[in-house]
C-alpha positions in Angstrom: 8.6 -15.0 -16.3 10.8 -14.4 -13.3 11.9 -17.6 -11.6 12.4 -15.8 -8.3 9.6 -13.3 -7.9 9.0 -11.4 -4.7 5.7 -11.9 -2.9 3.8 -9.1 -4.7 4.9 -10.2 -8.1 4.1 -13.8 -7.4 0.7 -13.0 -6.0 -0.2 -10.7 -8.9 0.9 -13.3 -11.5 -1.1 -16.0 -9.6 -4.2 -13.8 -9.8 -3.7 -13.4 -13.5 -3.4 -17.1 -14.1 -6.5 -17.8 -12.0 -8.4 -15.1 -13.9 -7.3 -16.6 -17.3 -8.4 -20.0 -16.2 -11.8 -18.8 -14.9 -12.4 -16.9 -18.1 -11.4 -19.9 -20.2 -8.6 -17.9 -21.8 -6.1 -20.7 -21.5 -6.1 -23.4 -24.1 -5.7 -27.1 -23.2 -2.1 -27.1 -24.6 -1.0 -24.3 -22.2 -3.1 -25.4 -19.1 -0.5 -27.8 -17.7 2.3 -25.1 -17.9 0.0 -22.5 -16.2 -0.9 -24.9 -13.4 2.8 -25.8 -12.8 3.6 -22.0 -12.7 0.7 -21.4 -10.4 2.0 -24.2 -8.0 5.5 -22.5 -8.0 4.0 -19.1 -7.3 1.9 -20.6 -4.4 5.1 -22.0 -2.9 6.8 -18.6 -3.2 3.9 -16.9 -1.5 3.7 -19.5 1.3 7.5 -19.3 1.9 7.4 -15.6 2.2 4.4 -15.6 4.5 6.0 -18.2 6.8 9.2 -16.1 6.8 7.4 -12.9 7.6 5.4 -14.6 10.4 8.6 -15.9 12.0 10.2 -12.4 11.8 7.2 -10.9 13.4 7.2 -13.5 16.2 10.9 -12.8 16.8 10.3 -9.1 17.0 7.4 -9.6 19.5 9.6 -12.0 21.6 12.3 -9.3 21.7 9.8 -6.7 22.7 8.6 -9.0 25.5 12.1 -9.6 26.7 12.8 -5.8 26.8 9.6 -5.0 28.7 10.2 -7.8 31.2 13.8 -6.7 31.9 15.0 -4.7 35.0 14.2 -1.0 35.0 
């Protein structure tokens, strides 16, 4: 278990946990740990998505500034 996964790793692991829960493959003893891990993975994914969104907005702002400049 990587404590600092990238987005793809976090998303894939999260899908595995959800699948295990849906299929009833996780025992009661492990459920709490899996839910905690899932919460961490969700935070990782949200943080990366927010960061990516901000980067895209910055790029679009830069493109607007360039296109509005003098010719």
